[in-house]
C-alpha positions in Angstrom: -13.1 -33.6 8.6 -10.0 -35.7 8.0 -6.5 -34.6 9.0 -5.3 -33.4 5.6 -8.4 -31.2 5.1 -8.0 -29.8 8.6 -4.3 -29.0 7.9 -5.3 -27.4 4.6 -8.0 -25.3 6.4 -5.5 -24.1 9.0 -3.0 -23.1 6.3 -5.6 -21.3 4.3 -6.7 -19.3 7.4 -3.2 -18.6 8.5 -2.0 -17.4 5.2 -5.0 -15.6 3.8 -4.5 -13.9 0.4 -4.6 -10.1 0.2 -6.8 -8.6 -2.5 -4.5 -6.4 -4.6 -7.3 -4.3 -6.0 -8.8 -3.6 -2.6 -5.4 -2.7 -1.0 -4.6 -0.5 -4.0 -7.9 1.3 -3.7 -7.4 1.8 0.0 -3.8 3.0 -0.3 -4.7 5.3 -3.2 -7.6 6.8 -1.4 -5.8 7.3 1.9 -2.6 8.7 0.3 -4.5 11.1 -2.0 -6.7 12.3 0.9 -3.7 12.8 3.2 -1.8 15.1 0.7 -5.1 17.0 0.0 -5.7 17.5 3.7 -2.1 18.5 4.4 -2.1 21.1 1.5 -5.6 22.4 2.5 -4.6 22.9 6.1 -1.6 24.9 5.1 -3.8 27.1 2.8 -6.4 27.6 5.5 -3.8 28.4 8.1 -2.1 30.9 5.8 1.4 32.4 6.4 2.8 35.5 8.0 3.2 38.6 5.9 6.0 38.2 3.3 6.5 34.4 4.0 5.8 31.6 1.6 3.0 29.1 2.5 4.3 25.6 3.3 7.9 25.8 2.0 8.6 22.3 3.0 5.5 20.8 1.3 6.2 22.9 -1.8 9.4 20.9 -2.2 7.2 18.0 -3.5 7.0 20.1 -6.7 10.5 18.8 -7.4 9.2 15.3 -7.8 5.6 16.0 -8.8 5.5 18.3 -11.8 3.0 21.1 -11.4 2.4 20.6 -7.7 2.3 23.8 -5.6 0.8 24.7 -2.3 -2.4 26.0 -3.9 -6.0 24.7 -4.2 -5.3 23.3 -7.7 -2.0 21.9 -6.4 -4.0 20.1 -3.6 -6.1 18.4 -6.2 -3.1 17.6 -8.4 -1.2 16.3 -5.4 -4.1 14.1 -4.4 -4.1 12.7 -7.9 -0.3 12.0 -7.9 -0.4 10.5 -4.4 -3.5 8.5 -5.3 -1.7 6.9 -8.2 1.4 6.3 -6.1 -0.8 4.7 -3.4 -2.5 2.5 -6.0 0.9 1.3 -7.3 2.2 0.7 -3.7 -1.0 -1.2 -2.8 -0.7 -3.5 -5.8 3.0 -4.1 -5.2 2.6 -4.8 -1.5 -0.4 -7.2 -1.9 1.3 -9.0 -4.8 4.6 -9.5 -2.9 2.6 -10.5 0.2 0.7 -13.2 -1.7 3.8 -14.3 -3.6 5.9 -14.7 -0.4 3.1 -16.6 1.3 2.6 -18.9 -1.7 6.4 -19.7 -1.8 6.5 -20.3 1.9 3.5 -22.7 1.7 4.9 -24.6 -1.3 8.3 -25.0 0.5 6.6 -26.1 3.7 4.4 -28.7 2.0 7.4 -29.9 -0.1 9.4 -30.3 3.1 6.6 -32.2 4.8 6.2 -34.5 1.8 9.9 -35.1 1.7 10.1 -35.9 5.5 7.0 -38.2 5.1 8.7 -40.0 2.1 11.9 -40.4 4.1 10.1 -41.8 7.1 8.3 -44.5 5.0 
């Protein structure tokens, strides 16, 4: 393996691309599962007589239309958070790949410039 191919292999291993679809699926699944579990635990635990179940978690209803601390709310919240997780995963992976691409392009351009100046 010549020097340029070895350098290219090192760069490819160091700055591996993230798969946006895979990260989106992972984030969506985890976020959806987390809100479902949080709501379910509150419902199973219950509340004292005359108190509301999960008043703090119920505040998510301000931002998520239809969300309540109920079993149907747990499913709806899982859907909402799943969609938000998918969007977050896509954005994070895309930004990760973009910043690494820009960094590699600038580094290679700088190396070519220095090589050109040395010759």
